[in-house]
C-alpha positions as CSV (number, residue, x, y, z in Angstrom):
1,M,245.1,-120.0,127.0
2,I,245.6,-116.5,125.6
3,I,248.1,-116.3,122.8
4,N,249.5,-112.8,122.2
5,V,251.0,-112.5,118.6
6,D,253.3,-109.8,117.4
7,F,252.6,-108.3,114.0
8,D,255.8,-107.0,112.4
9,G,258.4,-109.8,112.1
10,V,255.9,-112.5,113.0
11,L,252.6,-112.2,111.1
12,V,254.2,-110.1,108.3
13,P,257.9,-109.6,107.4
14,N,259.8,-107.1,109.4
15,T,260.1,-104.8,106.4
16,H,258.4,-101.7,107.8
17,E,259.9,-101.9,111.2
18,N,263.4,-102.4,109.7
19,T,262.8,-99.3,107.6
20,L,261.7,-97.3,110.6
21,M,264.7,-98.4,112.7
22,T,267.1,-97.6,109.8
23,K,265.7,-94.1,109.5
24,V,265.8,-93.5,113.3
25,K,269.5,-94.6,113.4
26,N,270.6,-92.8,110.2
27,E,269.0,-89.5,111.2
28,G,269.6,-89.7,114.9
29,L,265.8,-89.6,115.7
30,S,263.9,-90.6,118.8
31,L,261.1,-93.2,119.0
32,D,259.3,-91.0,121.5
33,H,255.5,-91.4,121.0
34,Y,255.1,-87.7,120.2
35,N,258.0,-87.5,117.7
36,S,257.2,-86.7,114.0
37,I,258.8,-90.0,113.1
38,W,255.4,-91.6,113.7
39,D,253.7,-89.3,111.1
40,W,256.3,-90.5,108.6
41,Y,255.8,-94.1,109.6
42,A,252.0,-93.9,109.2
43,K,252.7,-93.2,105.5
44,V,255.0,-96.2,105.2
45,V,252.7,-98.8,106.7
46,I,249.9,-98.2,104.3
47,T,251.6,-100.6,101.9
48,P,250.4,-104.2,102.8
49,L,253.0,-106.9,103.5
50,P,252.6,-110.6,102.7
51,L,251.0,-112.5,105.5
52,N,252.4,-115.5,107.3
53,I,249.6,-117.9,106.2
54,P,251.1,-121.1,107.8
55,L,251.2,-119.3,111.2
56,L,247.8,-117.8,110.7
57,K,246.4,-121.3,109.9
58,W,248.0,-122.7,113.0
59,L,246.6,-119.9,115.2
60,S,243.2,-120.6,113.6
61,S,243.4,-124.2,114.7
62,L,244.3,-123.1,118.2
63,K,241.3,-120.8,118.3
64,D,239.1,-123.7,117.1
65,N,240.3,-125.5,120.1
66,G,239.2,-122.8,122.5
67,H,242.2,-120.6,122.8
68,T,242.1,-116.8,122.7
69,I,244.2,-115.1,120.0
70,R,245.3,-111.5,120.5
71,L,247.1,-109.2,118.1
72,W,249.9,-107.7,120.3
73,T,251.9,-105.0,118.5
74,N,254.3,-102.2,119.0
75,R,252.5,-100.2,116.2
76,N,250.8,-97.1,117.5
77,T,247.0,-96.5,117.3
78,D,247.5,-94.3,114.2
79,N,248.3,-97.5,112.4
80,I,245.1,-99.4,113.2
81,V,243.5,-99.0,109.8
82,P,246.5,-100.1,107.7
83,T,247.2,-103.0,110.1
84,M,243.5,-104.1,109.8
85,N,243.7,-103.7,106.0
86,N,246.8,-105.9,105.9
87,I,245.2,-108.8,107.8
88,S,241.9,-108.3,106.0
89,A,240.3,-111.7,105.8
90,W,242.0,-112.9,109.0
91,K,240.6,-110.1,111.3
92,G,238.0,-112.5,112.7
93,L,240.8,-114.8,114.0
94,F,241.7,-112.2,116.7
95,D,239.7,-111.8,119.8
96,S,241.3,-108.4,120.5
97,F,243.9,-106.0,119.2
98,N,246.5,-104.3,121.4
99,F,248.6,-101.4,120.0
100,Y,251.4,-100.4,122.3
101,S,252.9,-97.4,120.5
102,G,256.5,-98.6,120.8
103,R,256.0,-99.4,124.5
104,K,255.1,-103.1,124.4
105,I,258.2,-103.9,126.5
106,E,256.4,-102.1,129.4
107,S,253.3,-104.3,129.2
108,R,252.5,-107.5,131.1
109,V,250.0,-109.8,129.5
110,E,248.4,-113.1,130.5
111,G,249.4,-116.2,128.6
112,I,251.9,-116.8,125.8
113,V,253.7,-114.1,123.8
114,I,255.0,-114.8,120.3
115,D,257.5,-112.2,119.2
116,N,260.5,-111.7,117.0
117,S,262.1,-109.4,119.6
118,K,263.6,-111.4,122.4
119,S,263.3,-108.5,124.8
120,N,259.5,-108.6,124.6
121,L,259.4,-112.3,125.6
122,I,259.4,-111.3,129.3
123,C,256.0,-109.6,128.9
124,G,254.0,-112.8,129.0
125,Q,253.8,-115.9,131.2
126,V,255.6,-117.8,128.5
127,G,257.6,-116.3,125.7
128,V,258.2,-117.8,122.3
129,H,260.8,-116.3,120.0
130,Y,259.6,-116.5,116.4
131,E,261.0,-114.8,113.3
132,W,259.3,-115.1,110.0
133,K,262.0,-115.5,107.3
């Protein structure tokens, strides 16, 4: 089985994404891929966030049992380096890394999706709502 795991709000707290959405709302900005908001956000995400170690350990046990683990995030490709730096020692857990630049809702993926955003649960064959608190 392929397990697609969201990053912000699942593997790390939703701190950066919440900051982004607050700025967009307060300043009346757009999340369009070509908007300058993404240049600003690229500077925000360089600060690592705490990892959800219990979930990562559980995903590791699933991988040990033959499942495929895929990082599945709305972050854009400009954020690959800080995202990889944040997961550091856990990079090997993931078989692939998918960055959707805010358009994850438009994707359709095989297997299970684990996401804190209920709207993204329709993107997989099975959706699991999960919020790291």
